[in-house]
C-alpha positions in Angstrom: 0.0 -0.2 0.0 1.5 3.4 -0.8 1.9 6.3 1.6 0.5 9.4 0.2 3.3 12.2 0.0 2.8 15.6 1.1 4.6 18.4 -0.9 5.2 20.8 1.9 7.7 24.1 1.3 9.6 26.6 3.9 10.6 29.8 3.4 14.3 30.7 1.9 16.5 32.9 3.6 16.7 35.2 1.3 12.9 35.3 0.7 12.7 36.6 4.2 15.2 39.1 4.1 13.7 40.5 1.1 10.3 40.6 2.5 11.6 42.3 5.8 13.5 44.9 3.4 10.2 45.4 1.7 8.1 45.8 4.6 11.1 48.5 6.2 10.6 50.4 3.2 7.0 50.9 3.3 7.1 51.4 7.3 9.9 54.4 6.5 7.4 56.0 3.6 4.3 56.0 5.9 6.4 57.0 9.1 8.3 59.8 7.2 4.6 61.1 5.5 3.5 61.1 9.1 5.8 63.4 10.4 5.8 65.6 7.1 2.0 66.0 8.0 2.3 66.8 11.8 5.1 69.1 10.2 2.9 71.0 8.4 0.4 71.1 11.0 2.8 72.5 13.6 4.1 75.2 11.2 0.6 76.1 10.6 0.0 76.3 14.4 3.1 78.4 15.0 1.3 80.5 12.1 -1.9 81.1 13.8 -0.4 81.5 16.7 1.7 84.4 15.3 -1.2 85.9 13.5 -2.6 86.1 16.5 0.7 87.7 18.6 0.7 90.2 15.4 -3.4 91.3 16.0 -2.3 91.6 19.5 0.5 94.4 19.1 -1.1 96.4 16.2 -4.2 96.9 18.6 -2.0 97.8 21.2 0.1 100.4 18.7 -3.0 101.7 17.4 -4.0 102.5 21.0 -1.2 104.3 21.8 -0.8 108.0 21.9 0.4 109.3 18.0 3.6 110.8 20.2 4.2 107.7 21.5 4.3 105.9 18.5 7.8 105.1 17.7 11.0 103.4 18.9 12.9 104.5 22.1 15.9 106.4 20.6 14.8 105.9 17.2 13.1 107.8 15.0 10.7 108.5 15.1 11.1 108.5 18.9 8.6 106.7 21.1 7.9 104.0 23.7 8.3 101.3 22.0 11.4 98.8 21.7 13.2 97.4 18.8 13.3 94.1 19.4 11.2 92.0 22.2 10.3 89.0 23.0 7.0 87.2 24.1 5.9 83.5 24.8 2.8 81.7 24.1 1.7 78.0 24.4 5.2 77.6 26.5 7.1 78.8 22.8 9.3 82.0 22.7 8.6 84.5 20.0 10.7 87.3 18.8 9.2 90.4 17.5 10.9 93.2 15.6 9.4 96.7 15.6 9.6 99.4 12.7 8.4 102.6 12.5 9.2 105.4 9.9 7.4 108.9 9.0 6.1 109.3 5.9 6.2 112.1 4.6 3.2 111.9 1.7 3.2 113.9 -1.8 -0.4 115.3 -1.1 0.6 118.1 0.8 4.0 118.5 -0.8 7.5 116.9 0.3 9.9 118.4 2.5 12.5 120.4 0.1 9.8 119.7 -2.9 7.8 122.9 -4.4 5.3 123.0 -2.2 8.0 122.5 0.3 6.5 120.6 3.0 8.1 122.1 6.4 5.8 119.9 8.3 7.0 116.2 6.8 6.1 113.8 9.7 2.2 113.5 8.2 1.7 109.9 9.5 3.4 106.9 10.4 4.0 103.2 8.8 4.2 100.7 11.4 5.8 97.1 10.6 5.8 94.4 13.3 7.7 90.6 12.6 7.4 87.8 14.9 9.4 84.4 14.6 10.0 81.6 16.4 13.7 81.3 16.3 14.3 77.5 17.8 11.2 76.1 15.4 13.2 75.7 11.8 11.4 79.0 10.5 13.3 80.9 7.9 11.0 83.3 7.4 9.2 86.1 10.0 5.7 86.7 9.3 5.3 90.9 9.3 2.1 93.0 9.6 1.7 96.4 9.0 -0.1 99.8 9.4 -0.5 103.1 9.4 -1.1 105.6 12.5 -2.0 109.2 11.7 -2.0 112.2 13.9 -5.3 113.2 15.0 -4.9 116.8 14.1 -1.7 118.4 13.5 1.8 116.7 11.8 4.8 116.6 13.2 6.5 118.9 15.5 7.2 122.1 13.2 10.5 122.4 15.8 12.0 119.6 13.5 14.2 119.0 10.7 15.4 116.1 8.4 18.4 114.0 7.6 18.4 112.6 4.3 21.6 109.7 3.8 22.9 108.6 0.5 25.0 106.0 0.3 26.8 105.2 -3.0 29.4 102.5 -4.3 32.8 103.1 -6.0 31.3 103.6 -9.1 28.3 106.4 -8.2 25.6 103.8 -7.8 23.3 103.2 -4.9 23.6 100.9 -2.3 20.5 99.6 -0.9 20.2 97.9 2.1 23.5 99.2 3.4 23.1 99.5 7.2 23.1 102.8 8.7 23.6 103.7 12.8 23.1 107.2 14.0 23.5 108.7 16.8 23.0 111.9 18.4 22.9 112.5 22.7 22.5 116.1 22.9 18.8 116.3 21.2 15.4 116.0 22.1 14.6 113.2 21.7 18.0 111.7 21.7 18.7 109.0 18.6 20.3 105.5 18.5 19.0 104.2 16.0 20.0 101.7 13.1 18.4 101.5 9.7 18.4 100.4 6.4 18.7 102.3 2.7 16.7 102.1 -0.2 16.4 100.8 -3.2 17.7 104.0 -4.2 20.5 104.1 -1.6 18.7 106.8 0.7 17.6 106.8 4.0 15.2 109.5 4.9 14.8 110.5 8.8 12.4 113.5 8.7 11.4 114.1 11.9 14.7 114.9 13.7 15.5 117.0 16.8 17.5 120.2 15.8 21.3 120.1 16.9 24.5 121.7 15.2 26.6 119.0 14.4 25.2 116.5 16.8 24.4 113.5 14.0 26.9 111.0 14.1 26.4 108.4 11.1 28.1 105.6 10.1 27.6 103.1 6.8 28.5 99.6 6.2 26.6 96.4 4.6 26.8 92.5 5.3 29.4 93.0 7.9 33.2 92.8 7.2 32.0 92.1 3.8 31.8 96.2 2.8 34.1 99.2 4.1 33.0 101.2 6.7 31.9 104.9 6.2 31.5 107.4 8.7 31.5 110.7 10.7 34.2 111.9 12.2 34.5 114.4 15.6 37.5 116.3 15.9 40.4 115.5 18.1 43.9 116.5 18.9 44.7 113.7 16.2 42.3 114.7 13.6 41.5 118.2 14.2 39.9 118.8 10.5 37.7 115.6 9.8 36.9 115.3 6.1 33.4 114.6 7.2 32.4 116.1 10.1 28.9 114.9 12.5 25.7 116.1 10.6 23.4 119.1 11.5 19.8 119.1 11.7 17.9 122.3 11.3 14.3 122.8 11.7 11.5 122.6 8.7 15.1 122.1 6.7 16.3 118.9 5.0 20.6 118.1 5.7 21.9 115.5 3.3 25.1 114.1 3.8 27.0 111.3 1.4 28.9 108.1 2.3 30.6 106.0 -0.4 30.7 102.1 0.8 31.8 99.1 -1.7 33.0 95.4 -1.2 36.7 95.2 0.7 39.5 94.3 -0.9 43.3 92.6 -0.2 46.7 93.7 -1.4 49.0 90.6 -1.8 52.4 91.9 -1.5 56.1 89.7 -2.3 59.2 91.3 -2.2 62.1 89.8 -4.4 65.6 90.7 -5.9 66.3 91.5 -9.6 66.8 87.7 -10.0 63.1 86.8 -8.7 64.7 85.2 -5.1 62.4 86.4 -2.1 63.9 89.2 0.4 62.4 88.6 3.2 61.4 90.6 6.9 61.2 93.6 4.3 59.0 96.7 6.1 57.4 98.9 3.2 55.5 102.1 3.3 51.7 102.1 2.3 50.1 105.0 1.7 46.8 105.9 0.0 44.8 109.4 -1.4 42.0 109.4 0.3 41.6 111.6 3.7 40.2 111.4 6.7 42.0 115.0 7.7 43.5 118.2 6.0 45.6 120.5 7.4 47.7 118.2 7.8 46.5 115.6 5.5 45.8 112.3 7.4 45.3 109.7 5.2 42.6 106.7 5.8 45.5 104.1 4.7 48.9 105.6 6.3 51.4 102.6 7.7 54.2 100.2 7.5 53.8 96.4 6.4 56.4 93.9 6.5 56.4 90.8 4.5 56.9 87.5 6.2 60.0 85.0 5.6 58.8 84.4 2.6 58.9 88.0 1.1 54.6 87.9 1.3 52.2 90.3 3.0 48.6 90.0 2.6 47.1 93.6 3.6 43.1 92.5 4.3 40.2 94.2 4.4 41.3 97.2 2.5 39.3 100.3 1.3 39.4 101.1 -2.9 42.1 103.3 -3.6 45.4 104.2 -5.5 48.2 103.5 -3.1 52.1 103.9 -2.9 54.4 101.5 -2.0 58.6 102.4 -1.1 60.8 100.7 1.1 63.9 103.0 3.3 65.8 99.9 3.0 66.1 99.6 -0.4 66.2 100.7 -3.9 63.0 100.1 -6.1 64.1 98.7 -9.2 60.8 97.7 -10.6 57.0 97.4 -9.6 54.1 94.9 -11.1 52.3 96.5 -11.9 53.4 99.9 -12.2 53.0 102.6 -9.2 50.6 103.8 -8.0 48.5 100.9 -8.2 44.8 101.1 -8.1 43.2 98.7 -5.8 39.7 98.2 -6.9 36.2 97.1 -4.8 36.4 93.7 -4.3 39.4 92.0 -5.8 42.6 90.7 -4.5 45.1 92.9 -5.9 48.6 91.2 -6.5 52.2 93.8 -6.4 55.6 92.7 -6.7 58.2 94.9 -5.7 61.7 93.8 -7.3 64.2 95.6 -4.8 68.2 96.3 -5.3 71.2 97.5 -3.1 69.9 100.7 -0.9 71.4 104.1 -2.8 70.9 107.7 -1.5 69.9 108.2 -4.4 67.8 106.7 -7.4 65.4 107.5 -9.9 63.0 104.7 -11.3 61.0 106.1 -14.8 57.3 104.4 -15.6 57.1 104.8 -19.5 53.3 104.9 -20.5 51.1 105.3 -23.6 49.2 108.4 -23.0 45.8 106.9 -24.6 46.1 103.6 -23.6 47.4 104.1 -20.6 49.9 100.4 -21.3 53.4 100.4 -20.1 55.9 100.5 -23.1 58.3 98.5 -23.4 62.0 98.8 -24.9 61.6 102.4 -24.8 65.1 104.4 -24.5 65.7 106.6 -21.5 68.3 109.0 -21.6 69.6 110.5 -18.5 72.4 113.0 -18.3 73.6 115.8 -16.3 77.3 117.3 -16.1 79.9 114.4 -16.1 76.9 111.9 -16.4 75.3 110.3 -19.1 73.3 106.8 -18.6 71.0 105.0 -21.2 68.4 102.4 -20.1 65.5 100.2 -22.0 62.2 100.2 -20.4 60.9 96.8 -19.3 64.4 94.6 -19.9 67.1 93.6 -17.7 70.8 93.7 -19.0 74.7 93.0 -19.1 77.3 95.2 -20.4 80.6 96.0 -21.0 82.4 99.0 -22.0 86.2 98.3 -21.6 88.5 95.8 -22.3 91.5 97.7 -21.3 92.2 94.8 -18.8 93.5 92.4 -21.2 92.9 89.0 -21.3 92.8 85.5 -19.4 89.4 86.0 -17.4 86.7 83.4 -17.7 84.1 85.0 -15.4 82.9 88.2 -15.9 84.1 89.5 -12.6 86.3 92.3 -13.6 84.4 94.1 -16.3 87.5 95.6 -18.0 88.7 92.0 -19.2 88.1 88.8 -21.5 89.1 85.4 -22.5 90.9 85.7 -25.6 91.2 87.3 -28.8 93.8 86.1 -31.9 96.0 88.6 -31.3 94.5 90.8 -34.6 92.5 92.8 -32.4 93.9 96.3 -29.9 92.2 96.9 -26.6 95.1 99.7 -25.6 95.7 101.4 -28.3 92.5 103.4 -27.4 91.2 102.5 -24.1 87.8 101.4 -23.8 87.5 100.7 -27.5 88.3 97.3 -29.2 89.7 97.6 -32.9 91.4 96.2 -35.3 95.4 95.6 -34.6 97.8 97.7 -37.0 99.7 96.6 -39.4 101.9 99.1 -40.9 101.2 100.8 -42.7 97.8 99.9 -42.4 95.5 97.7 -39.8 94.6 94.0 -40.4 91.9 92.8 -42.5 90.1 91.4 -39.6 90.3 90.0 -36.1 88.0 88.2 -33.6 87.9 88.4 -30.0 85.7 86.0 -27.2 84.2 87.4 -23.9 84.2 86.4 -20.3 81.2 84.3 -19.2 78.6 86.5 -17.7 76.1 85.3 -15.6 72.2 86.4 -15.5 71.5 85.1 -12.1 68.6 84.0 -13.6 66.7 81.7 -16.0 66.5 84.3 -18.3 64.7 84.9 -22.0 67.4 86.7 -24.2 66.1 89.9 -26.2 68.6 91.9 -28.0 72.7 92.8 -28.6 72.8 96.5 -28.6 76.3 98.0 -29.3 77.9 101.6 -29.9 79.1 102.9 -32.9 76.5 101.3 -34.8 77.1 103.0 -37.6 80.9 102.2 -39.0 83.5 104.0 -41.6 81.9 103.2 -45.0 85.4 102.0 -46.0 85.3 99.4 -43.6 82.3 97.5 -45.6 78.9 96.4 -44.5 80.0 93.4 -42.5 82.7 95.3 -40.4 81.1 94.4 -37.0 79.4 90.5 -36.4 78.8 89.0 -33.3 77.8 85.6 -32.0 76.0 84.5 -28.8 76.8 81.5 -26.8 74.5 80.1 -23.7 74.5 77.5 -21.2 73.0 76.2 -18.1 76.1 76.1 -16.1 79.6 78.5 -16.3 81.3 75.0 -17.3 79.5 73.1 -20.0 80.8 71.0 -22.2 81.5 73.0 -25.1 80.4 76.8 -26.0 77.9 77.0 -29.1 78.1 80.3 -30.7 75.0 80.5 -32.4 73.8 83.7 -35.1 70.3 84.9 -35.7 68.8 81.9 -37.2 70.5 79.5 -33.9 72.9 77.6 -36.2 76.7 78.5 -36.1 76.8 79.9 -40.3 74.8 83.3 -39.4 76.0 86.5 -37.7 74.2 89.2 -35.8 75.0 92.7 -37.6 73.8 96.2 -37.7 70.0 94.7 -39.7 69.6 91.8 -37.2 70.3 92.2 -33.3 67.5 90.0 -32.2 69.0 87.0 -30.1 67.7 84.1 -30.8 64.8 82.2 -29.2 66.9 78.9 -28.7 68.7 80.6 -26.2 66.3 81.4 -23.7 66.2 79.5 -20.0 70.3 79.7 -20.0 71.4 81.3 -17.2 74.5 81.8 -18.4 76.3 83.8 -21.4 79.2 84.8 -23.7 80.0 86.2 -26.8 82.3 86.5 -29.5 83.1 89.6 -31.6 84.1 89.5 -35.3 85.6 92.6 -37.0 86.7 93.3 -40.4 87.5 95.9 -42.7 87.4 96.3 -46.6 90.4 98.8 -46.8 93.5 98.2 -44.7 93.3 102.0 -44.0 90.4 102.1 -41.9 89.5 100.1 -39.0 85.7 99.5 -37.2 85.7 100.7 -33.5 83.2 99.2 -30.7 83.1 101.0 -27.7 80.4 99.2 -25.4 77.9 96.1 -25.9 75.0 95.2 -23.9 72.7 92.6 -24.1 69.0 92.5 -23.0 67.0 90.0 -21.0 63.7 89.4 -19.6 62.9 86.9 -16.6 59.9 86.8 -14.5 60.3 89.8 -12.5 61.2 91.7 -15.3 58.7 95.0 -14.7 57.2 96.8 -17.8 57.9 99.7 -18.9 60.1 101.0 -16.5 63.9 101.7 -16.1 65.9 102.2 -13.2 68.9 104.7 -12.7 70.8 104.5 -9.1 73.9 105.4 -7.2 72.9 109.1 -8.5 73.6 112.2 -7.1 70.9 114.8 -5.0 70.5 117.3 -8.3 68.8 118.1 -11.9 69.2 116.2 -14.5 67.8 116.2 -18.4 65.6 113.0 -18.9 65.0 112.2 -22.7 62.5 109.1 -23.8 62.1 107.7 -26.8 59.9 104.8 -28.6 59.5 103.4 -32.2 55.9 105.0 -33.0 56.0 107.9 -30.6 57.4 111.6 -29.8 59.7 112.4 -28.2 59.8 113.5 -24.3 62.4 115.6 -23.1 61.8 117.1 -19.3 64.1 117.7 -15.8 63.8 115.5 -12.9 65.2 116.5 -9.3 66.6 113.5 -8.2 66.2 113.3 -3.9 66.3 109.8 -2.2 64.1 107.3 -3.9 62.4 109.2 -6.6 59.6 108.0 -9.1 58.7 109.8 -12.0 56.3 108.7 -14.6 56.6 109.7 -18.8 53.4 109.6 -20.5 54.7 109.1 -24.3 52.3 110.4 -27.2 51.6 108.4 -30.2 53.5 109.7 -33.6 
């Protein structure tokens, strides 16, 4: 006899886990929905309570005497506090009361046509309520108007209009204004904000000459502050005195605020190496007082061990910088530097050894205001003459009478070698071909010592004098080649011409150094002299190599080791008219030159 087979199955573990997960998700959704509903109900109940509080407040205010509707030490002045707290159903609520005088256009406005000499026609009352601990983000606000029974505001009062503009002269809405007057009737100590026109109009204030101290800012530390200043021994003649209010008249006072800025200062030498712990004077142009001038910013700052300093919370202005311990070889950007609102302005000072008297010339285009590179500045006086190119560094040699045998250019009267066919002593300070009686040899060569630029350089050009040679010597009488390296003793020195090969030469028609040399720190030159007529010799009296690096100031030329005297300065540039002037050099002197396009 066969037994019946019963087919029974249980739940697998995976199925149980999935079922539990589905249940949890379902339960969490229901719980979240209930929480959301409870939150909505709770917030709605809060709004109902807040609406009742506002109704009570407005009813209380409407039952006050008209003269009492105002803020203690505010304008209008009254018996109400600006901030108050109240408790309902065990919950604390914060009340913010604001009262303003309204000058209605119906009977004219103060200072208008017709002129309303009693401009406080009625009052606007605004009350806001919020629960700070209930997660509310916005206050519930109610407003009402309160009018006097008969008369308007007091005829013994006047108006103060506060106008707040930014750096571009545009109105600043929502600026925070603090007005304090302790000697007036009533006394004032109020905070308020400007409207969309940048104006705060206080139309019912007590009389007082120089009685109202006003300060203006916005968004905490994000904006600069402007304020009236009480005369003191340190500042006897402030530029903005406390405001006065005269009965039945309007006093308007203006303020300027904008975003704060920062000045990021770095101090380096001409090799782009940081100069640490440098004291730098920082002076703006905005005044807080006159007779004598008192600047809003006039301070000494010090760079740190890395040659850096950050001046934060700076007002927008035009700033000059200098250091008594160094000569200014140049600045990036040019001085004075304009710091605009809300910017982090980097300024780099390129410093050199301090000399008693120096001159830094800034050359700019008179139309665009941009720096003019490669302009020639010639400074001269009795017994002195020097020429510099703007925006470049240079190495030069003007004397070879010290002779041969010097590898590194330490003595600038010496050089490395020659082929015996050039003469450096016949006319000291010049190079020419050797004499071979009754004339000169046909050609000769000279190889210089090794010059150290101190930094990886971008090479500019070769400049020598005199450029013009006697016609009889021929067109290729003076030629050059340049060799550069990353060390003082490379495997070999490869002399190259303007196309980057050894088969070309720099001459009077092509003196721009090939880019193949860029990035090398050390250089030397080779001079080739020749003549087409043994009766004449070419002559070289000076050679200069120009270069730039990351610390090369644009459009600037520096002259150091000067005397305290008057100099003549001539500045020329390709495409510009010549500029000539005189300048008296005393200490570290800065001169700005504007070149006019020809």
